[in-house]
KEBA-101145 format. One record per residue (C-alpha): x, y, z. Coordinates in steps of 0.5 Angstrom, whole numbers, padded with zeros to 4 digits, always signed. Layout:
R      u      v      w
R      X      Y      Z
...
//
This chain:
R      u      v      w
R  +0165  -0126  -0035
R  +0163  -0120  -0038
R  +0168  -0116  -0042
R  +0171  -0110  -0039
R  +0170  -0103  -0042
R  +0174  -0097  -0043
R  +0170  -0091  -0042
R  +0172  -0084  -0042
R  +0168  -0079  -0037
R  +0168  -0072  -0039
R  +0165  -0067  -0035
R  +0168  -0060  -0032
R  +0164  -0061  -0025
R  +0169  -0065  -0021
R  +0163  -0067  -0017
R  +0159  -0070  -0023
R  +0166  -0074  -0025
R  +0166  -0077  -0018
R  +0159  -0079  -0018
R  +0159  -0082  -0025
R  +0166  -0085  -0023
R  +0163  -0088  -0017
R  +0156  -0091  -0020
R  +0160  -0094  -0026
R  +0165  -0097  -0021
R  +0159  -0100  -0017
R  +0155  -0102  -0023
R  +0155  -0110  -0024
R  +0152  -0108  -0031
R  +0158  -0105  -0034
R  +0165  -0107  -0031
R  +0170  -0102  -0034
R  +0176  -0098  -0033
R  +0175  -0090  -0033
R  +0179  -0084  -0035
R  +0177  -0078  -0033
R  +0177  -0071  -0037
R  +0175  -0064  -0035
R  +0174  -0061  -0041
R  +0173  -0063  -0049
R  +0179  -0061  -0052
R  +0183  -0065  -0048
R  +0178  -0071  -0049
R  +0179  -0070  -0056
R  +0186  -0070  -0056
R  +0186  -0076  -0052
R  +0181  -0080  -0057
R  +0186  -0079  -0062
R  +0191  -0083  -0058
R  +0187  -0088  -0054
R  +0182  -0092  -0056
R  +0175  -0092  -0052
R  +0169  -0096  -0052
R  +0165  -0091  -0050
R  +0165  -0083  -0048
R  +0160  -0080  -0043
R  +0160  -0073  -0044
R  +0157  -0068  -0039
R  +0153  -0062  -0043
R  +0155  -0056  -0039
R  +0149  -0051  -0038
R  +0153  -0045  -0037
R  +0157  -0047  -0044
R  +0154  -0045  -0050
R  +0158  -0049  -0054
R  +0157  -0055  -0051
R  +0154  -0058  -0058
R  +0160  -0056  -0062
R  +0165  -0059  -0056
R  +0161  -0066  -0057
R  +0161  -0065  -0065
R  +0169  -0065  -0064
R  +0169  -0071  -0059
R  +0164  -0075  -0064
R  +0169  -0073  -0070
R  +0175  -0075  -0066
R  +0173  -0082  -0066
R  +0167  -0083  -0070
R  +0166  -0091  -0069
R  +0166  -0089  -0061
R  +0159  -0088  -0058
R  +0158  -0082  -0054
R  +0153  -0081  -0049
R  +0151  -0074  -0047
R  +0149  -0073  -0040
R  +0144  -0067  -0038
R  +0142  -0064  -0031
R  +0136  -0062  -0034
R  +0130  -0065  -0039
R  +0131  -0060  -0044
R  +0128  -0063  -0051
R  +0132  -0058  -0055
R  +0138  -0059  -0052
R  +0137  -0066  -0053
R  +0136  -0065  -0060
R  +0142  -0061  -0061
R  +0146  -0066  -0058
R  +0144  -0072  -0062
R  +0145  -0068  -0068
R  +0152  -0066  -0066
R  +0153  -0074  -0066
R  +0151  -0076  -0059
R  +0148  -0083  -0059
R  +0143  -0081  -0053
R  +0142  -0076  -0048
R  +0141  -0078  -0041
R  +0138  -0074  -0036
R  +0142  -0074  -0029
R  +0137  -0074  -0024
R  +0134  -0081  -0027
R  +0140  -0085  -0027
R  +0143  -0089  -0022
R  +0149  -0094  -0022
R  +0144  -0100  -0025
R  +0141  -0096  -0030
R  +0148  -0092  -0033
R  +0151  -0099  -0033
R  +0146  -0102  -0037
R  +0145  -0096  -0042
R  +0153  -0096  -0043
R  +0153  -0103  -0044
R  +0147  -0103  -0049
R  +0150  -0096  -0053
R  +0157  -0100  -0054
R  +0153  -0106  -0057
R  +0149  -0102  -0061
R  +0156  -0099  -0064
R  +0159  -0106  -0065
R  +0153  -0108  -0069
R  +0153  -0102  -0073
R  +0160  -0103  -0075
R  +0159  -0110  -0076
R  +0153  -0109  -0081
R  +0157  -0103  -0084
R  +0163  -0108  -0085
R  +0158  -0113  -0088
R  +0155  -0108  -0093
R  +0162  -0105  -0095
R  +0164  -0113  -0097
R  +0158  -0114  -0101
R  +0159  -0108  -0105
R  +0166  -0110  -0106
R  +0164  -0117  -0108
R  +0159  -0114  -0112
R  +0162  -0109  -0116
R  +0158  -0104  -0120
R  +0152  -0108  -0121
R  +0151  -0109  -0113
R  +0151  -0101  -0113
R  +0146  -0100  -0119
R  +0142  -0106  -0120
R  +0135  -0108  -0116
R  +0135  -0114  -0112
R  +0133  -0120  -0117
R  +0126  -0124  -0114
R  +0124  -0130  -0116
R  +0117  -0133  -0115
R  +0115  -0140  -0117
R  +0108  -0141  -0118
R  +0105  -0148  -0117
R  +0098  -0149  -0122
//
């Protein structure tokens, strides 16, 4: 049985929240519990009190501070992946969202229950793998001390003549 993920859905539009909720409820790709939030400030506060596996954040085209709100969410829970959702396919908006901390930007018209479930699951697994690799790297630095930080790797070559 796949794990059940805990997701935070952030969107000012209640119709969009309903649609996301329905897609995720019916997706076999990512069984999950969902918490809905209608604005970024409340979501950032919630991230400080509760642990989530993923945040889905709808970029509001009317809100000029969308990237700033996204950056606050990413800063509130740095280990939690954030997927930005956009109503339009806009490369500059997508780049702003990525620079603000989004792991990916999804165009709403290209999504359905199957794809969003798979994308969420993959984003969570990427974040877990990244955290695990970071932990291994930190362990190696601690075990190796200063030498691990400054010495180049030793390479031995055996030649048979």
